C-alpha positions in Angstrom: 142.6 -25.5 105.5 141.4 -22.6 107.6 139.8 -22.9 110.8 136.6 -21.6 109.4 136.4 -24.1 106.8 137.3 -27.0 109.1 134.6 -26.0 111.4 132.0 -25.9 108.4 133.4 -29.4 107.1 132.8 -30.8 110.8 129.3 -29.4 111.1 128.3 -30.7 107.5 129.8 -34.2 108.6 127.8 -34.2 111.9 124.8 -33.3 109.8 125.2 -36.0 107.3 125.8 -38.6 110.2 122.6 -37.6 112.0 120.6 -37.7 108.7 122.2 -41.1 108.0 121.2 -42.5 111.5 117.5 -41.3 111.0 117.5 -43.0 107.7 119.1 -46.1 108.8 116.3 -46.1 111.8 113.6 -45.8 109.1 115.2 -49.0 107.4 115.0 -50.8 110.6 118.4 -50.8 112.0 119.0 -50.4 115.5 121.9 -48.0 116.3 124.6 -49.4 118.7 127.4 -46.7 118.5 128.0 -43.5 116.8 131.5 -41.9 116.4 133.2 -44.9 117.9 136.9 -43.7 118.2 139.7 -46.1 118.9 143.6 -45.6 118.4 143.3 -47.8 115.3 140.5 -45.7 113.6 137.0 -44.3 113.9 133.7 -45.7 112.9 130.8 -43.2 111.9 127.9 -45.7 113.0 127.5 -49.3 114.2 124.1 -50.7 113.6 122.2 -54.0 113.8 119.6 -55.3 111.9 118.7 -59.0 112.3 121.8 -61.1 112.4 124.0 -58.3 110.5 126.2 -56.1 112.1 126.9 -53.0 109.8 129.9 -50.9 110.3 128.9 -47.7 108.3 131.1 -45.0 106.8 129.1 -41.8 106.0 130.4 -39.3 103.4 129.0 -36.1 102.3 130.0 -34.5 99.1 128.6 -32.4 96.3 128.1 -35.5 94.2 127.8 -39.3 94.9 130.9 -39.8 92.7 132.9 -37.6 95.0 131.6 -39.1 98.2 132.5 -42.6 96.9 135.8 -41.7 95.9 136.5 -40.1 99.2 136.7 -43.4 100.9 140.2 -44.7 100.6 141.9 -48.0 100.9 143.8 -46.6 103.9 140.5 -45.5 105.5 138.9 -48.9 104.8 141.8 -50.6 106.8 141.5 -48.3 109.7 137.7 -48.7 109.8 138.4 -52.6 109.8 140.6 -52.5 112.5 138.3 -50.3 114.5 135.5 -52.7 114.0 137.6 -55.6 115.3 138.2 -53.7 118.5 134.7 -52.8 118.9 133.6 -56.4 118.5 136.4 -57.3 121.0 134.7 -55.0 123.6 131.3 -56.7 123.1 131.8 -60.3 122.7 128.1 -61.2 122.3 128.4 -59.3 118.8 130.9 -61.8 117.5 128.5 -64.2 116.3 126.9 -61.7 114.0 127.6 -61.4 110.3 129.9 -58.2 110.0 129.3 -56.1 107.0 131.0 -52.8 105.9 128.3 -50.3 104.6 128.7 -46.7 103.0 126.1 -43.9 103.3 126.7 -41.5 100.6 125.1 -38.1 101.2 124.7 -35.1 98.6 122.7 -31.9 99.2 118.8 -32.1 99.0 118.6 -35.8 98.1 117.8 -39.0 100.0 120.7 -40.7 101.3 122.4 -43.8 99.4 122.9 -46.9 101.2 125.6 -49.1 99.8 125.3 -52.6 101.6 128.5 -54.7 102.0 130.4 -52.2 100.2 133.9 -53.8 100.8 135.4 -56.8 102.7 138.2 -57.3 104.8 
């Protein structure tokens, strides 16, 4: 992948995450963290709504199918490990129900929020 394409993909991903944050806020979620990085993996968004702690992966592709297929089992494992580290740093959150969500983005459409997309 060329440097120019990589930069464009990074900007597209940041835009998608920003749109997802605004969308989640409109739905009543409180954003706790963005781009949480650990040696085990990265979490795009950590949000809370009521007694649920949502660990959210954002994918932007040309179609919803492509976006959904871009989340691999390996990536899910890395996100789960990163979530465990996040919760260990914030013990007060350990009493909440942890849920893994996905926000799928495609051009010129509203985001699609899939709650509880997978389980550990």
